[in-house]
C-alpha positions as CSV (number, residue, x, y, z in Angstrom):
1,M,-29.7,-21.9,-2.2
2,K,-31.1,-23.6,-4.5
3,R,-32.2,-20.8,-6.8
4,L,-28.5,-19.6,-6.4
5,K,-27.3,-23.2,-7.7
6,A,-29.8,-22.9,-10.4
7,A,-28.8,-19.3,-11.1
8,L,-25.3,-20.4,-11.1
9,F,-25.9,-23.7,-13.2
10,R,-28.0,-21.3,-15.7
11,Y,-24.7,-18.8,-16.7
12,G,-21.8,-21.0,-16.1
13,T,-21.4,-22.0,-19.3
14,P,-22.4,-18.9,-20.8
15,L,-20.2,-16.7,-19.1
16,T,-17.4,-19.1,-19.9
17,V,-17.9,-18.5,-23.8
18,G,-18.1,-14.7,-23.3
19,L,-15.4,-14.2,-21.6
20,F,-13.4,-16.7,-23.6
21,L,-14.1,-14.5,-26.5
22,V,-13.1,-11.7,-24.5
23,S,-10.3,-13.5,-23.8
24,T,-9.3,-14.5,-27.1
25,V,-9.9,-11.0,-28.8
26,S,-7.7,-9.3,-26.3
27,G,-4.8,-12.0,-26.8
28,V,-4.4,-11.6,-29.7
29,A,-4.3,-8.4,-29.8
30,L,-2.0,-8.2,-27.3
31,F,0.0,-10.4,-29.6
32,F,-0.2,-8.7,-32.6
33,H,0.7,-5.5,-30.7
34,L,-2.7,-3.9,-31.6
35,G,-4.2,-1.2,-28.5
36,T,-1.5,-2.8,-25.5
37,N,-2.4,0.3,-23.4
38,L,-6.2,-0.8,-24.4
39,F,-6.4,-4.5,-24.0
40,R,-2.8,-5.6,-21.4
41,E,-5.0,-4.9,-18.3
42,M,-8.8,-5.7,-19.9
43,H,-6.9,-9.6,-21.1
44,E,-5.2,-9.6,-17.1
45,I,-8.0,-8.9,-15.0
46,L,-10.9,-10.5,-17.3
47,S,-8.6,-14.1,-17.9
48,L,-8.8,-13.9,-14.3
49,V,-12.8,-13.6,-13.9
50,L,-12.9,-16.6,-16.5
51,L,-11.5,-18.7,-14.1
52,V,-14.9,-18.7,-11.9
53,P,-17.1,-19.6,-15.2
54,V,-15.1,-22.0,-16.3
55,I,-14.9,-24.1,-12.8
56,L,-18.6,-23.4,-12.7
57,H,-19.1,-25.0,-15.9
58,L,-16.5,-28.1,-14.8
59,W,-18.7,-28.5,-11.7
60,R,-22.0,-28.2,-14.1
61,N,-20.5,-30.6,-16.1
62,W,-18.2,-33.1,-14.3
63,P,-19.4,-36.2,-14.6
64,G,-19.1,-36.3,-18.4
65,F,-15.4,-34.2,-17.9
66,K,-14.1,-37.0,-16.1
67,N,-15.0,-39.6,-19.1
68,Y,-12.1,-37.4,-21.1
69,F,-10.0,-39.4,-18.9
70,R,-10.3,-42.9,-19.6
71,R,-9.4,-41.4,-22.5
72,A,-5.8,-41.3,-23.9
73,A,-6.4,-37.9,-25.5
74,M,-6.9,-35.9,-22.1
75,P,-3.5,-37.3,-20.5
76,I,-1.8,-36.4,-24.0
77,S,-3.1,-32.8,-24.4
78,L,-2.4,-32.0,-20.5
79,G,1.2,-33.1,-21.1
80,L,1.9,-31.3,-24.2
81,S,0.3,-28.2,-22.5
82,L,2.6,-28.6,-20.0
83,I,5.7,-29.5,-22.0
84,A,4.8,-26.0,-24.0
85,A,4.2,-24.0,-20.8
86,G,7.5,-25.2,-19.7
87,A,9.5,-24.1,-22.6
88,Y,7.8,-20.9,-22.6
89,A,9.2,-20.6,-18.9
90,Y,12.5,-21.5,-19.1
91,G,12.9,-19.9,-22.5
92,G,13.0,-22.6,-24.7
93,W,10.7,-21.5,-27.5
94,S,10.6,-17.3,-27.0
95,K,13.6,-15.0,-28.2
96,P,15.3,-13.4,-25.4
97,S,14.2,-9.8,-25.9
98,G,15.7,-8.2,-23.3
99,G,13.2,-7.3,-21.2
100,N,10.6,-4.9,-21.0
101,P,12.5,-1.2,-22.9
102,A,11.1,0.7,-20.9
103,I,12.6,-1.0,-17.5
104,A,15.1,-1.2,-19.0
105,L,15.6,2.9,-19.7
106,M,14.3,4.2,-16.3
107,G,17.0,1.6,-14.5
108,A,19.5,3.1,-16.4
109,A,18.4,6.6,-15.7
110,Q,18.4,5.9,-12.0
111,K,22.5,4.9,-12.1
112,A,23.6,7.8,-14.7
113,P,24.9,10.4,-12.9
114,L,22.7,14.0,-12.5
115,H,25.4,16.3,-15.2
116,Q,24.8,12.7,-18.0
117,L,21.0,12.8,-17.4
118,A,20.0,16.2,-17.8
119,P,20.9,17.2,-21.4
120,I,18.7,14.2,-21.5
121,L,15.6,15.8,-19.7
122,G,16.5,18.9,-21.0
123,L,18.1,20.7,-18.3
124,D,22.0,21.5,-17.7
125,E,23.4,19.9,-14.6
126,S,22.9,23.2,-12.7
127,G,19.5,23.8,-13.6
128,A,18.7,19.9,-12.3
129,V,21.0,20.8,-9.4
130,T,18.7,23.8,-8.8
131,R,15.3,22.1,-9.6
132,L,16.5,19.7,-6.9
133,Q,17.1,21.5,-4.6
134,Q,14.0,23.7,-4.7
135,A,12.4,20.7,-4.2
136,G,13.8,20.2,-0.6
137,F,16.9,17.9,-2.3
138,T,19.4,19.9,-0.5
139,A,22.3,17.0,-0.9
140,A,21.7,16.9,-4.9
141,R,25.1,17.5,-6.5
142,G,26.0,17.1,-10.5
143,T,27.7,13.6,-9.6
144,E,25.4,11.8,-8.2
145,T,22.9,9.4,-9.3
146,I,19.5,10.0,-8.5
147,A,18.8,6.0,-7.1
148,G,22.2,7.7,-4.7
149,I,19.7,10.9,-4.1
150,A,16.5,8.8,-4.0
151,A,18.4,6.8,-0.7
152,Q,19.9,9.5,1.1
153,H,16.3,11.1,1.5
154,K,14.4,8.0,1.9
155,V,11.9,8.7,-1.3
156,S,11.4,6.4,-4.4
157,P,13.6,7.1,-7.2
158,M,10.8,8.2,-9.1
159,T,9.8,11.2,-7.0
160,I,13.1,12.6,-8.3
161,L,12.6,11.8,-11.6
162,A,9.5,13.3,-11.6
163,K,10.9,16.5,-10.0
164,L,12.7,16.8,-12.9
165,T,10.6,16.2,-15.5
166,A,7.8,18.7,-14.0
167,P,7.0,21.9,-16.2
168,A,9.6,24.2,-15.0
169,P,7.6,26.9,-12.1
């Protein structure tokens, strides 16, 4: 147990620094929309992993850390941080962007009648209906929506969209 504690103390601060640097680089890249696919998951997961060495670092340095609370700088800094987080959480400082356009597009596609959606997918109405009927969605008609067909067959709307966008058999 003593060796484990010594190892945790030895690596707590270096891991905090290393993971903080990774989090900083990936966060800046995400802010500037550079390599979003590469950095998003890395940033999310490794930022969570960063909590472990931060806790170890605080544990190791707790006596010195407590001294910060004896001065006004810590409560003021924590208060300002909470105010900034609250402002973003309630939309006070961020621009309303309308959300993720891919999610909005998928929602619109699921609500559109099949005869309107088919041309966007490079199909005509009868081709889309035939494709779905061949996939076992026998009740599919051009006036139905993807969401409606999915609900009738108790499958995800993504299953229906996948059948429509798959290469032709």
